[in-house]
C-alpha positions as CSV (number, residue, x, y, z in Angstrom):
1,M,70.9,176.5,211.1
2,L,69.6,176.8,207.5
3,R,66.4,174.9,208.2
4,S,63.2,176.5,209.3
5,D,59.5,176.3,208.8
6,L,58.5,175.3,205.2
7,F,56.6,178.0,203.4
8,S,54.3,177.9,200.4
9,V,54.9,180.5,197.5
10,E,52.3,182.9,199.1
11,Q,53.9,182.6,202.5
12,L,57.4,182.9,201.0
13,K,56.3,186.2,199.3
14,Q,54.9,187.6,202.7
15,H,58.3,186.6,204.3
16,A,60.2,188.5,201.6
17,V,58.1,191.7,202.2
18,M,58.8,191.3,206.0
19,L,62.6,191.0,205.3
20,A,62.6,194.1,203.1
21,G,61.0,196.1,205.9
22,Q,63.5,194.7,208.5
23,H,66.7,195.0,206.6
24,A,68.9,197.9,207.7
25,I,72.0,198.9,205.6
26,D,75.3,199.6,207.3
27,P,76.7,202.8,205.8
28,Y,80.3,202.1,207.1
29,P,82.8,199.8,205.2
30,R,83.4,196.4,206.9
31,P,85.8,193.6,206.2
32,D,84.7,190.9,203.8
33,R,83.2,188.0,205.5
34,L,82.1,185.8,202.6
35,L,85.5,184.2,201.8
36,P,86.3,183.3,205.4
37,R,82.7,181.7,205.7
38,L,83.3,179.8,202.5
39,A,86.7,178.5,203.6
40,D,85.2,177.3,207.0
41,N,82.4,175.5,205.2
42,A,84.8,173.9,202.8
43,D,86.9,172.6,205.7
44,V,83.9,171.1,207.5
45,L,82.6,169.5,204.4
46,R,86.1,167.9,203.7
47,A,86.4,166.7,207.4
48,A,82.9,165.2,207.3
49,Y,83.8,163.3,204.0
50,D,87.0,162.0,205.5
51,V,85.0,160.6,208.5
52,L,82.6,158.8,206.2
53,T,85.3,157.6,203.9
54,V,87.2,155.9,206.9
55,G,83.9,154.6,208.2
56,T,82.8,153.0,205.0
57,A,86.2,151.3,204.5
58,Q,85.3,149.1,207.4
59,A,83.3,146.1,206.1
60,E,81.2,145.5,209.3
61,Q,79.6,149.0,209.1
62,R,76.4,149.7,207.4
63,T,76.2,152.8,205.0
64,L,73.2,155.0,205.5
65,S,71.4,156.8,202.8
66,G,72.5,160.2,203.9
67,E,76.1,159.0,203.9
68,I,75.7,157.6,200.4
69,W,74.4,161.0,199.1
70,L,77.4,162.8,200.4
71,L,79.9,160.2,199.2
72,D,78.4,160.0,195.7
73,N,78.1,163.7,195.2
74,F,81.2,165.1,197.0
75,Y,82.9,165.6,193.6
76,L,80.1,168.0,192.7
77,I,80.4,169.8,196.0
78,E,84.1,170.3,195.5
79,Q,83.3,171.8,191.9
80,Q,80.9,174.2,193.4
81,I,83.4,175.3,196.1
82,I,86.0,175.9,193.4
83,L,83.5,177.9,191.3
84,A,82.4,179.9,194.4
85,R,85.9,180.9,195.0
86,R,86.5,181.9,191.5
87,H,83.2,184.0,191.5
88,L,84.2,185.6,194.8
89,P,87.4,187.7,194.3
90,V,88.8,189.4,197.3
91,G,86.7,192.5,198.2
92,Y,83.6,191.4,196.2
93,G,81.4,191.4,199.3
94,K,82.4,194.9,200.3
95,Q,80.8,196.2,197.0
96,L,77.3,195.0,198.1
97,P,75.0,196.6,200.7
98,R,75.7,194.9,204.0
99,L,73.3,194.4,206.9
100,Q,73.8,196.6,210.0
101,S,72.2,194.2,212.6
102,G,71.0,190.7,213.0
103,S,72.6,187.3,213.1
104,L,74.2,188.0,209.7
105,A,75.4,191.6,210.6
106,G,78.2,192.6,208.3
107,F,77.2,190.1,205.5
108,P,75.8,191.3,202.2
109,R,71.9,191.8,202.4
110,V,71.5,189.6,199.4
111,Y,73.3,186.7,201.3
112,D,70.6,186.9,204.1
113,L,68.0,187.0,201.4
114,A,69.4,183.8,199.8
115,S,69.9,182.1,203.3
116,E,66.2,182.8,204.1
117,L,65.0,181.4,200.9
118,I,67.1,178.1,201.4
119,A,65.8,177.9,205.1
120,H,62.1,178.1,204.2
121,Q,62.3,176.0,201.1
122,D,64.4,173.2,202.5
123,A,67.2,174.0,200.0
124,R,64.8,173.6,197.1
125,V,65.5,176.4,194.5
126,D,63.7,176.7,191.2
127,G,62.7,179.5,188.8
128,D,59.2,179.8,190.4
129,N,60.1,180.4,194.0
130,V,63.2,182.6,193.2
131,S,61.0,184.8,190.9
132,A,58.1,185.2,193.3
133,Y,60.6,185.8,196.3
134,I,62.6,188.6,194.6
135,H,59.6,190.3,193.0
136,A,57.9,190.4,196.5
137,Y,61.0,191.8,198.1
138,Q,61.4,194.6,195.5
139,T,57.8,195.7,196.1
140,I,59.3,197.3,199.2
141,T,63.0,197.7,198.5
142,A,64.6,197.6,195.1
143,L,67.8,195.5,194.8
144,T,70.8,196.9,193.1
145,L,72.1,195.5,189.9
146,G,75.1,194.2,191.7
147,E,72.9,192.3,194.2
148,L,70.9,190.8,191.3
149,W,74.0,189.5,189.6
150,A,75.4,188.3,193.0
151,F,72.1,186.4,194.0
152,P,73.0,183.1,192.3
153,I,76.4,183.2,193.9
154,M,74.8,183.8,197.2
155,L,72.5,180.9,196.7
156,Q,75.3,178.8,196.0
157,L,77.1,179.8,199.2
158,A,73.9,179.3,201.1
159,L,73.5,175.8,199.6
160,L,77.1,174.9,200.5
161,E,76.4,175.9,204.2
162,N,73.2,173.9,204.1
163,L,75.3,170.9,202.9
164,R,77.8,171.6,205.6
165,R,75.0,171.3,208.3
166,A,73.7,168.2,206.8
167,S,77.2,166.7,206.4
168,L,78.1,167.5,209.8
169,N,74.9,165.7,211.1
170,V,75.7,162.7,209.0
171,A,79.4,162.7,210.2
172,C,78.3,163.0,213.9
173,R,75.9,160.1,213.5
174,R,78.8,158.0,211.9
175,E,81.1,159.0,214.9
176,E,78.3,158.0,217.4
177,R,77.8,154.7,215.6
178,N,81.6,154.1,215.7
179,A,81.7,154.8,219.5
180,A,78.7,152.3,220.0
181,M,80.6,149.7,217.9
182,V,83.7,150.1,220.1
183,W,81.8,149.7,223.3
184,A,79.7,146.9,222.0
185,D,82.7,144.9,220.8
186,R,84.4,145.3,224.1
187,M,81.4,144.1,225.9
188,L,81.0,141.1,223.6
189,A,84.7,140.2,223.9
190,A,84.5,140.3,227.7
191,A,81.4,138.1,227.7
192,E,83.1,135.5,225.6
193,K,86.4,135.4,227.6
194,E,85.6,136.5,231.2
195,P,81.9,137.1,231.9
196,K,82.8,138.3,235.4
197,L,84.6,141.4,233.9
198,L,81.3,142.4,232.1
199,I,79.9,144.1,235.2
200,Q,83.1,146.0,235.7
201,L,83.1,147.1,232.0
202,L,79.3,148.3,232.4
203,A,80.5,150.4,235.3
204,E,83.2,151.9,233.2
205,F,80.6,152.6,230.5
206,A,78.4,154.2,232.9
207,H,81.2,156.3,234.3
208,A,82.1,157.4,230.8
209,D,78.7,159.1,230.5
210,M,78.3,158.4,226.8
211,P,75.4,160.4,225.3
212,L,72.6,157.9,224.4
213,T,71.7,159.3,221.1
214,A,69.6,157.5,218.5
215,P,72.5,156.4,216.3
216,F,74.5,155.2,219.4
217,V,71.5,153.2,220.7
218,E,70.6,151.7,217.4
219,E,74.1,150.4,216.7
220,F,74.6,149.4,220.3
221,Y,71.4,147.4,220.4
222,A,72.0,145.8,216.9
223,R,75.3,144.3,218.0
224,L,74.2,143.2,221.5
225,Q,71.0,141.5,220.2
226,A,73.1,139.4,217.9
227,Y,74.9,137.8,220.9
228,G,71.7,136.6,222.6
229,P,70.3,136.6,226.2
230,A,73.8,137.1,227.8
231,M,73.6,140.8,227.1
232,A,70.1,141.3,228.3
233,F,71.0,143.1,231.5
234,V,73.1,145.5,229.6
235,Q,70.1,146.3,227.3
236,T,68.0,146.7,230.5
237,W,70.4,149.1,231.9
238,V,70.4,151.2,228.7
239,E,66.6,151.3,228.6
240,H,66.5,152.3,232.3
241,K,68.9,155.3,231.5
242,L,66.7,156.2,228.5
243,L,63.5,156.1,230.8
244,E,65.3,158.6,233.1
245,Q,65.5,160.9,230.0
246,G,61.8,160.5,229.5
247,I,62.1,158.5,226.2
248,T,62.1,154.8,225.1
249,A,64.4,153.2,222.6
250,T,61.5,152.9,220.2
251,Q,60.6,156.5,220.4
252,L,64.3,157.5,220.0
253,S,64.5,155.4,217.0
254,E,61.3,157.0,215.4
255,V,62.7,160.5,216.0
256,S,66.0,159.5,214.6
257,A,64.4,158.0,211.4
258,R,62.3,161.2,210.9
259,N,65.4,163.4,211.4
260,S,67.5,161.2,209.1
261,A,64.9,161.3,206.3
262,A,64.6,165.1,206.7
263,N,68.3,165.4,206.4
264,Q,68.5,163.2,203.4
265,I,65.7,165.3,201.6
266,S,67.6,168.5,202.5
267,M,70.8,167.1,201.2
268,A,69.2,165.9,198.0
269,N,67.4,169.2,197.4
270,S,70.8,171.0,197.9
271,I,72.5,168.9,195.3
272,G,69.6,169.4,192.9
273,S,69.6,173.2,193.4
274,L,73.3,173.4,192.8
275,N,72.7,171.5,189.5
276,F,69.8,174.0,188.7
277,L,72.0,177.1,189.4
278,A,74.7,175.7,187.2
279,A,72.4,175.1,184.3
280,M,70.2,178.3,184.5
281,D,70.9,181.4,182.4
282,W,70.8,184.1,185.1
283,R,71.0,186.9,182.5
284,I,67.4,186.3,181.6
285,H,66.4,186.5,185.3
286,V,68.5,189.7,186.0
287,E,66.7,191.6,183.3
288,A,63.3,190.3,184.4
289,Y,63.9,191.3,188.1
290,S,65.8,194.6,187.5
291,V,63.7,197.8,188.2
292,V,66.5,199.7,186.3
293,E,65.9,197.5,183.2
294,Q,62.2,198.1,183.3
295,S,62.9,201.8,183.5
296,L,65.4,201.8,180.6
297,R,62.9,200.0,178.4
298,Q,60.9,203.3,178.3
299,D,63.5,204.6,175.9
300,P,61.6,207.2,173.7
301,M,63.4,206.1,170.6
302,G,62.4,202.6,171.2
303,I,65.9,201.3,170.4
304,Y,66.8,199.9,173.9
305,D,64.6,196.9,173.5
306,G,66.1,195.8,170.2
307,Q,69.8,196.0,171.4
308,D,71.8,192.9,172.1
309,F,72.5,191.7,175.7
310,A,76.1,193.1,175.9
311,T,75.0,196.6,174.8
312,R,72.1,196.7,177.4
313,D,74.6,195.4,180.0
314,R,77.0,198.3,179.2
315,Y,74.1,200.7,179.8
316,R,73.3,199.2,183.1
317,H,77.0,199.3,184.1
318,A,76.9,203.0,183.3
319,I,74.0,203.4,185.6
320,E,75.9,201.7,188.3
321,D,78.9,204.0,187.8
322,I,76.8,207.2,188.0
323,A,75.0,205.9,191.1
324,R,78.2,205.1,192.8
325,S,79.7,208.5,192.0
326,S,76.6,210.5,193.0
327,G,75.5,208.5,195.9
328,R,72.0,208.3,194.4
329,D,69.8,205.3,193.9
330,E,70.2,203.3,190.6
331,L,66.6,203.7,189.7
332,A,66.9,207.5,190.2
333,V,69.7,207.7,187.7
334,A,67.8,205.5,185.2
335,E,64.7,207.6,185.5
336,K,66.7,210.8,185.1
337,A,68.4,209.4,181.8
338,I,64.9,208.6,180.5
339,A,63.6,212.1,181.4
340,L,66.5,213.7,179.5
341,A,65.7,211.6,176.5
342,Q,62.0,212.4,176.7
343,A,62.8,216.1,176.8
344,A,65.0,215.8,173.8
345,S,62.4,213.8,172.0
346,Q,59.9,216.5,172.4
347,Q,62.3,219.2,171.2
348,T,64.1,217.5,168.3
349,G,61.8,214.6,167.6
350,R,62.1,210.8,168.1
351,E,64.6,210.4,165.3
352,D,67.4,212.5,166.8
353,R,70.1,210.6,168.5
354,S,69.6,212.8,171.7
355,A,66.2,211.1,172.1
356,H,67.9,207.7,172.8
357,V,68.7,207.0,176.5
358,G,72.1,205.7,175.4
359,Y,73.1,209.2,174.4
360,Y,73.2,210.1,178.1
361,L,74.9,206.9,179.3
362,L,77.7,206.3,176.7
363,D,77.8,209.3,174.4
364,R,78.1,213.1,174.6
365,G,75.1,213.5,176.8
366,R,76.9,211.7,179.6
367,Q,78.2,215.0,181.1
368,R,74.6,216.5,181.3
369,L,73.5,213.4,183.2
370,D,76.6,213.4,185.6
371,L,75.8,217.2,186.4
372,A,72.1,216.4,186.8
373,M,72.9,213.7,189.3
374,G,75.6,215.7,191.1
375,C,78.4,213.2,190.5
376,H,81.7,213.5,192.5
377,F,84.6,211.8,190.7
378,E,88.0,210.7,192.1
379,W,91.1,212.3,190.4
380,R,91.6,209.1,188.3
381,S,88.0,209.2,186.9
382,A,88.2,212.9,186.4
383,A,91.5,212.5,184.5
384,R,90.0,209.8,182.4
385,R,86.9,211.8,181.5
386,M,89.1,214.7,180.5
387,G,91.1,212.4,178.3
388,D,88.0,211.3,176.6
389,H,87.2,214.8,175.6
390,L,90.9,215.5,174.5
391,R,91.6,212.2,172.9
392,L,92.5,213.4,169.5
393,S,94.7,216.2,170.8
394,L,96.5,213.9,173.2
395,Y,97.0,211.3,170.4
396,I,98.6,213.9,168.1
397,S,100.6,215.5,170.8
398,A,102.0,212.0,171.8
399,I,103.1,211.3,168.2
400,L,104.6,214.8,167.8
401,L,106.5,214.5,171.1
402,L,107.8,211.1,170.3
403,T,108.9,212.2,166.9
404,L,110.7,215.2,168.3
405,L,112.4,213.2,171.0
406,I,113.7,210.5,168.5
407,S,114.9,213.3,166.2
408,L,116.8,215.0,168.9
409,I,118.5,211.8,169.8
410,L,119.5,211.1,166.2
411,R,120.7,214.7,165.9
412,V,123.7,214.0,168.1
413,P,125.8,212.2,165.4
414,L,125.0,214.8,162.9
415,E,126.5,217.7,165.0
416,S,129.6,217.9,162.9
417,L,127.7,218.9,159.8
418,S,127.2,222.6,159.3
419,P,123.6,224.0,159.3
420,T,124.3,225.4,155.8
421,D,125.1,221.9,154.5
422,W,122.3,220.7,152.2
423,R,122.7,217.2,153.3
424,I,121.7,217.9,156.9
425,W,118.4,219.4,155.6
426,W,117.9,216.4,153.3
427,L,118.5,213.9,156.0
428,G,116.2,216.0,158.3
429,M,113.3,215.9,156.0
430,V,113.7,212.1,155.1
431,G,114.3,211.3,158.9
432,V,111.4,213.1,160.2
433,V,109.0,211.3,157.7
434,S,110.5,208.0,158.8
435,I,110.6,208.9,162.5
436,S,106.9,210.0,162.4
437,A,105.9,206.6,160.9
438,L,107.8,204.9,163.7
439,A,106.2,207.1,166.3
440,V,102.7,206.4,165.0
441,S,103.3,202.6,165.3
442,L,104.8,203.0,168.9
443,V,102.0,205.1,170.1
444,N,99.4,202.8,168.6
445,R,101.1,199.9,170.4
446,L,101.2,201.7,173.8
447,I,97.5,202.6,173.4
448,T,96.5,199.0,172.8
449,L,98.6,197.9,175.8
450,F,97.0,200.3,178.3
451,M,93.5,201.0,176.9
452,A,90.9,198.3,176.3
453,P,89.0,198.8,173.1
454,G,85.4,199.7,173.4
455,A,82.8,197.8,171.4
456,L,80.2,199.7,169.6
457,P,76.5,199.4,170.7
458,Q,74.8,196.7,168.6
459,M,71.3,195.6,167.7
460,D,70.1,192.1,168.4
461,F,69.3,190.3,165.2
462,S,69.8,186.8,166.5
463,Q,66.1,186.0,165.6
464,G,66.5,187.6,162.1
465,V,66.7,191.0,160.8
466,P,63.4,192.9,161.2
467,D,61.7,194.8,158.4
468,A,62.6,198.1,159.7
469,H,66.3,197.2,159.3
470,R,66.3,195.5,156.0
471,C,69.6,196.1,154.1
472,M,71.5,195.4,150.8
473,V,75.1,194.4,150.6
474,V,76.5,195.8,147.4
475,I,80.0,194.8,146.1
476,P,81.4,197.1,143.4
477,T,83.5,195.2,140.7
478,L,84.8,195.4,137.1
479,L,83.9,192.8,134.5
480,S,86.9,191.6,132.4
481,S,86.1,188.1,131.1
482,P,83.3,185.5,131.2
483,Q,85.3,183.4,133.6
484,E,85.5,186.3,136.1
485,I,81.7,186.7,136.0
486,D,81.3,183.0,136.9
487,A,83.6,183.6,139.8
488,L,81.7,186.7,141.0
489,L,78.4,184.9,140.8
490,E,79.7,181.9,142.8
491,A,81.2,184.2,145.5
492,Q,77.8,186.0,145.7
493,E,76.0,182.7,146.2
494,I,78.4,181.9,149.0
495,R,77.7,185.2,150.7
496,Y,74.0,184.5,150.5
497,L,74.3,181.0,151.8
498,G,76.2,182.2,154.8
499,N,73.7,184.9,155.5
500,R,70.3,183.6,154.7
501,D,67.8,186.1,155.9
502,S,64.7,187.4,154.2
503,N,65.6,191.0,154.9
504,I,69.3,190.9,153.7
505,Y,69.9,191.4,150.0
506,F,73.1,191.1,148.0
507,A,74.0,193.0,144.9
508,L,76.9,193.3,142.4
509,L,77.5,196.8,141.1
510,T,79.4,196.2,137.9
511,D,81.0,198.1,134.9
512,F,83.3,197.3,132.1
513,R,87.1,198.2,132.4
514,D,88.4,201.4,131.0
515,A,88.9,201.4,127.2
516,A,89.9,203.8,124.5
517,E,86.4,203.5,122.8
518,Q,82.8,203.5,124.0
519,T,82.2,199.9,122.9
520,S,84.5,196.9,122.1
521,P,83.9,193.5,120.5
522,E,84.4,191.9,123.9
523,D,81.4,193.7,125.4
524,A,78.9,191.6,123.5
525,L,80.6,188.5,124.9
526,R,80.5,189.7,128.4
527,N,76.8,190.7,128.2
528,S,75.9,187.3,126.8
529,S,77.8,185.6,129.6
530,A,76.2,187.7,132.2
531,A,72.7,187.1,130.7
532,T,73.2,183.4,130.6
533,N,74.3,183.3,134.3
534,A,71.3,185.5,135.3
535,G,68.9,183.2,133.5
536,A,70.5,180.2,135.4
537,S,70.0,182.0,138.7
538,L,66.4,182.6,138.1
539,A,65.7,178.8,138.1
540,S,67.6,178.1,141.3
541,P,66.8,178.8,145.0
542,F,69.7,181.3,145.1
543,P,68.6,184.9,144.9
544,I,67.7,186.2,141.4
545,A,70.1,188.3,139.3
546,R,68.9,190.8,136.8
547,K,71.0,193.1,134.5
548,C,69.9,196.7,134.2
549,S,71.8,199.5,132.4
550,G,75.2,197.9,132.9
551,V,74.6,197.2,136.6
552,T,74.0,193.7,137.8
553,F,71.9,193.5,140.9
554,R,71.6,190.3,143.1
555,G,69.1,190.1,145.8
556,S,66.7,187.8,147.4
557,S,64.0,186.2,145.4
558,S,61.4,188.0,147.5
559,G,62.8,191.4,146.3
């Protein structure tokens, strides 16, 4: 049941601290239980939808608000089920820390965390309660990066399970109303045709021992009251059975109305929360919640903060790999990388590359960090790491080996020629050059097939280039005619308009073409054309141009 006492934000934070103290992690591998759970929830939701679809097709039945919520939003639920299956590949749950005990033993810890949030917030998820909840939990136990990335998926699964509970409740109410409709119609038909059989039918109804639930009684009373006093004794019998249970029809109706309203609110909250999860950018939240991220931001060189998200994410993945290989905590790995960078900063200065934390995560300092953390690699990882150190040697060796192999194959048709024949040496030299070119192309092709290219770390200049990284783009060219000068200036303007930033400058580094003499009659014409174009540029919003010692510079007007 994903419904419990509603908590305020402060109570929710206290509950998160309590959970962090109770969660015990299972050290042994277990089968993945998330996908079977999702499949079961999907089957129940589909069955409930089918029950409501058949019921609403009957014109004489009323459609309640909870049923309308499910029918109108079932397309969204199906979309969320498809997305959840896509985001949950086989074995995904095995990579997350799993609970050792409790009602969700064997499930990922973060799934229980998400389920508790849904239960105590009545399926209402927003940025405030999620942030307070996770921060409070991590005051006791830090979540791994994998758990932080998985948290929205777990929320999605928990919301689908809550919808399954609410939908099952709505479907059961519909089936109980259907049963009431059947019995009431049978009694009304008997009263109209043979009133004497009504007593016999009431005895059959009593023998059937139908549960007198609120939906059943409401629908049963509504149909019998429409017929009039003839059914009064049947209503009296039902009221007597209810009194035996210690409740009246009015009280039962009031309890049912409250439960129905609560069920409708929970369903509406679940739908709204699914929409919220689909629209939110979880990358921002991961970096805000991650203790590893906070540690990496202590980079002595101060570069980490200014890098783009993809680069920072590569650093965090490196932390995960080292933690997995060493059996150590991710935070301990990050702190050790920072400690190595700080030690290098004190020895060589903040400007040395070894003072950057990325040097120990992605560059040549990685081996030092691995040794410091006591990493133990599988043979595949060890072979890959050895290949990283010998990549040039392996690349050249592959080309030489392929060249030799192809040469030996092509040597077979030339066995009839004598080794002293000059033609075989000529063909050999030409053939080796041609074959080596073919071998280079084949090796390059094979490398691209089996090895993914690695992106270089990048800075984040999405908000503009900061002053510390201002730059000038210089295009070297030769001047030959006034028309060419016009074309160069137009191309320069296009570059500027495509990269309008106050800290990006553009320049043309120009010279005249080679000539037999130091000056020629055309030089004056070219100088005049360049000066005219430079003057026109000064009066335009396009960056200024000025000619200085045969070099034409183009940069922003602030320069």
